[in-house]
C-alpha atoms as one frame of an Amber mdcrd trajectory, in Angstrom:
protein
 -15.147  13.382 -13.682 -16.772  10.043 -12.912 -14.912   6.966 -11.670 -16.629
   3.585 -11.484 -14.827   0.711  -9.765 -16.091  -2.838 -10.351 -15.013  -4.688
  -7.222 -15.790  -7.451  -4.738 -14.828  -5.125  -1.875 -16.605  -1.770  -2.294
 -16.004  -0.711   1.323 -12.267  -0.845   0.712 -12.669   1.728  -2.062 -15.100
   4.097  -0.374 -13.226   4.241   2.919  -9.911   5.061   1.287 -11.173   7.635
  -1.220 -13.359   9.683   1.106 -10.478  11.538   2.728  -7.903  14.250   1.987
  -7.796  15.933  -1.436  -9.944  13.300  -3.162 -12.598  13.471  -0.439 -12.801
  17.257  -0.677 -13.084  17.106  -4.473 -15.982  14.672  -4.086 -17.738  17.005
  -1.645 -17.389  19.861  -4.152 -18.857  17.721  -6.918 -15.673  17.824  -9.016
 -15.261  14.048  -8.754 -17.775  11.257  -8.467 -16.477   7.882  -7.292 -18.812
   4.898  -7.375 -17.803   1.473  -6.088 -19.938  -1.158  -7.835 -20.265  -4.449
  -5.976 -19.886  -7.259  -8.515 -21.652  -9.642  -6.119 -24.867  -7.660  -6.585
 -25.003  -8.901 -10.166 -24.406 -12.608  -9.718 -27.256 -15.020 -10.440 -25.969
 -17.444  -7.819 -28.104 -17.536  -4.659 -24.959 -17.626  -2.519 -23.531 -14.568
  -4.353 -20.725 -16.675  -5.754 -18.629 -14.859  -8.359 -15.850 -17.383  -9.017
 -15.411 -20.970 -10.133 -12.726 -23.548 -10.881 -10.620 -22.926 -14.019 -11.129
 -25.094 -17.072  -8.058 -27.224 -17.654  -7.305 -27.468 -13.960  -4.837 -25.532
 -11.891  -4.613 -23.823  -8.533  -7.095 -21.245  -7.306 -10.350 -19.885  -8.682
 -11.268 -17.623 -11.589 -13.745 -14.743 -11.515 -16.738 -15.519 -13.701 -17.700
 -13.460 -16.732 -21.456 -13.034 -16.145 -21.526 -10.962 -12.918 -18.696  -8.721
 -14.143 -20.385  -8.157 -17.488 -23.753  -7.357 -15.921 -22.150  -4.939 -13.445
 -20.382  -3.246 -16.344 -23.590  -3.017 -18.378 -25.369  -1.342 -15.451 -22.647
   1.306 -15.409 -22.504   1.596 -19.195 -26.226   2.373 -19.314 -25.529   5.683
 -17.543 -23.169   6.908 -20.265 -23.546   8.301 -23.761 -20.583   6.380 -25.168
 -18.493   3.332 -24.336 -16.105   4.313 -21.537 -12.401   3.647 -21.175 -12.382
   0.505 -19.047  -9.152  -0.340 -17.260  -8.220  -3.802 -16.058  -5.549  -3.761
 -13.356  -3.065  -6.501 -14.197   0.718  -7.085 -14.089   0.425  -7.995 -17.776
  -0.369  -4.418 -18.800   2.017  -1.539 -19.575   3.285   0.440 -16.597   1.207
   3.332 -15.308   2.947   6.686 -15.799   2.349  10.375 -15.172   1.712  10.893
 -18.882  -0.945   8.200 -18.760  -2.549   9.940 -15.769  -2.704  13.167 -17.769
  -4.282  11.412 -20.727  -6.912   9.639 -18.637  -7.786  12.898 -16.850  -9.261
  14.080 -20.135 -11.983  11.419 -19.985 -15.421  12.146 -18.574 -15.929   8.572
 -17.353 -13.458   5.877 -16.343 -14.273   2.310 -15.332 -11.838   0.141 -13.356
 -12.120  -3.633 -13.128 -10.499  -5.111 -10.024  -9.601  -8.763 -10.436  -9.070
 -11.320  -7.670  -8.073 -14.944  -7.120  -6.210 -16.413 -10.110  -7.655 -13.916
 -12.546 -10.724 -13.116 -14.621 -12.454 -15.121 -17.342 -10.745 -13.978 -20.535
 -14.028 -13.677 -22.424 -15.340 -10.778 -20.373 -11.997  -9.002 -20.635 -12.301
  -9.211 -24.416 -15.813  -7.749 -24.216 -15.339  -4.745 -21.947 -11.671  -3.861
 -21.370 -10.053  -1.076 -23.399  -6.820  -0.722 -21.390  -4.763  -3.163 -19.326
  -2.520  -1.335 -16.856   0.073  -2.357 -14.263   1.363  -0.248 -11.378   4.496
  -2.359 -11.003   6.197  -5.694 -11.520   4.771  -7.485  -8.503   1.590  -9.354
  -7.598  -1.113  -8.027  -5.250  -4.135  -9.765  -3.763  -6.535  -7.792  -5.930
  -6.963  -4.790  -8.185  -8.396  -2.422  -5.567  -5.092  -0.895  -4.435  -3.851
  -0.320  -8.017  -7.219   1.227  -8.927  -6.980   3.635  -5.998  -3.409   4.537
  -6.929  -4.508   5.377 -10.464  -7.585   7.309  -9.332  -5.464   9.397  -6.971
  -2.918  10.217  -9.696  -5.544  10.923 -12.365  -7.664  13.062 -10.040  -4.754
  15.418  -9.397  -4.783  16.275 -13.104  -8.485  17.242 -13.072  -9.009  21.029
 -12.915 -10.224  22.191  -9.522  -9.079  19.162  -7.537  -5.851  20.730  -6.277
  -6.196  23.944  -4.277  -3.072  25.257  -6.003  -3.310  24.538  -9.727   0.443
  25.086 -10.085   1.147  22.038  -7.901   0.500  19.536 -10.670   2.798  21.392
 -13.057   5.792  21.099 -10.707   5.423  17.561  -9.421   7.820  14.677  -9.930
   7.876  13.119 -13.418   6.808  16.333 -15.170   9.023  16.353 -18.252  10.517
  13.075 -16.959  12.292  14.885 -14.121  11.995  14.321 -10.388  10.854  17.216
  -8.232  13.414  19.560  -6.696  14.014  19.635  -2.886  11.459  21.543  -0.804
  12.017  23.499   2.436   9.844  25.209   5.038  10.336  27.033   8.361  12.443
  27.226  10.431  15.422  28.525   8.442  17.781  26.295  10.419  16.850  22.868
  11.757  19.162  20.294  13.300  22.169  22.243  12.044  20.886  22.283   8.438
  20.016  25.579   6.736  17.710  26.407   3.856  19.691  27.168   0.653  20.294
  30.907   0.470  18.980  31.210  -3.082  15.468  30.409  -1.836  15.595  33.455
   0.421  17.003  35.776  -2.237  13.683  36.907  -3.689  15.188  36.544  -7.149
  12.601  34.382  -8.905  14.770  33.802 -11.963  17.636  32.443  -9.867  15.213
  30.357  -7.807  13.775  28.738 -10.943  17.288  28.107 -12.253  18.242  26.441
  -8.965  15.113  24.312  -8.930  15.672  23.193 -12.511  19.272  22.283 -11.722
  18.259  20.356  -8.604  15.579  18.445 -10.521  18.128  17.369 -13.122  20.739
  16.420 -10.505  18.199  14.506  -8.417  16.939  12.628 -11.463  20.497  11.797
 -12.521  21.205  10.416  -9.036  18.021   8.445  -8.390  16.421   7.780 -11.795
  19.028   8.049 -14.568  16.699   6.030 -16.777  14.269   8.954 -16.754  16.927
  11.537 -17.509  17.593  10.011 -20.922  13.959  10.777 -21.819  13.742  14.172
 -20.091  12.937  17.418 -21.855  16.404  18.986 -21.655  17.998  21.749 -23.675
  21.128  21.053 -25.713  23.143  23.003 -23.127  21.700  21.010 -20.239  22.515
  17.737 -21.961  26.090  18.884 -22.397  26.473  20.225 -18.853  25.045  17.117
 -17.210  26.551  14.656 -19.726  23.242  13.198 -20.862  23.217  10.995 -23.942
  19.934  11.256 -25.797  19.009   7.740 -26.963  16.308   9.172 -29.217  18.929
  10.658 -31.578
């Protein structure tokens, strides 16, 4: 899978995504991550990529031309127009289901805005998806892009050493992940639940399912109303299904 990040700060991207699971996947050739410096495509001799907004107002706006030319350089490497994501608080919230969907793409392009925003005309030309990672404002789109790339990459076959990991993570089926334990059996007066030492895989899965539901009900009740629960589970845990 190929990720292309249009950015004013390519070093920020490459340094962060060359480590851990993502770094290993890159070394294996499973992922390709290319940070494209928008400044390389400006026609201004001082590599200027922003200007004052028409109509006045505070701050500067990223210009259309260098972004568009950077995008076109990336587009030329592909057979079809790629999904191009603009990181903005104005977009819908990024979710695990969205990560799964995007993992099915061969190429993804991310546009990282800065200053007071990006010239609307280039957004209309190249952007297919506007996405937000939360209801707050950041300095630029680099951190949101890296968050999305990390989440999407985990859904790509071969990236995780244990392919089962992705199937049991938080937000699968709109449930939070169950509690996890490791050695020693007793630490600081707290013991591992006996069911996890029973060797009875059916009981262990039942316990994990129950804990996921209880944890979601405690911390994210909003998710529980959308979770994939059986009729019995809805009754046991008193969940009202707003879809019915």
